[in-house]
C-alpha positions, 0 to 999 in steps of 0.5 A: 702565523694569523691571531686566531679570535679564542685567544688574542694576541697581549703584547708583552714588550718591543723591540728596541735594537739590536744587541752586539753581533751575534744576533740578540736583540733587547727588548723593553717589557711592558710587564710589571716585572722587567723579568715576566717574559721569560717564562715564556719558551715562544714570543711571537713576535711581528705587528698588530694583524700578523705574528711570529712565533719564534723560539727563546734560544735565551734571555736574560734581564740585562742592566736592570733596564731590558731584556737582551733574547737570543731568538730561532732564525735571528743570527746575525746583527743584520737580521737582529736590526730589522726585527727593531719597532716589531712588537711581541707578546703572548698568546691571551690563552698563556698568561695568567687569570689576572684577580678581581680588579687587576687588567691587563694594559692591553684589556685599558686599549681603546676602552672608552673613558666618561666622567660620573657627569656622563662627559665622555674624555675619549678612549685609552690609548697606551699607559704609562709606568709612573711609579707612583701608580699607572697612568691613563693616556686617553685621546679625545675630540680635546686632546691627550689626557692625563688621568692617575691609573688609581682607586680612588679616580677608578669606578669602574671598569667593565670590560664587556661594556668597554668604557672606564668611569672616572672620578675626574672633572672636564675641568681639570683638563683646563 
């Protein structure tokens, strides 16, 4: 299936391993709550270029760290092992609307990060969940920069303008 431009995909997790011999896969979720992926009957497996819809036959939280799932068309361990590294996504149109000031991580990836002095740090490559707060991982000319995603630092997120304005000094990086 090709991604429909009207409803882009939001990556919710990644297959990290096979589980058992009956085609179950282990999924590391990128969601705020570990069980959020269980709300969807169809997952889309693939990568940013192509997605394949798969019906979720059974799924649960396993060991408090990952989700395990049995998906349509993946019947044995060999097939499950071939899925390792594949992304799991849901169409954006199926996700709940975000409250003002809340963002899906996928919305932030690729945004340019600029401080109040107009200095460009680079673009958001990914986010990390540290327990205390989320952290933006920014890649740019000066290398990798980590900036906490907290109200005192994040001044403005402009999705249309594709920028994040931060209260962060360039010399914090050295």
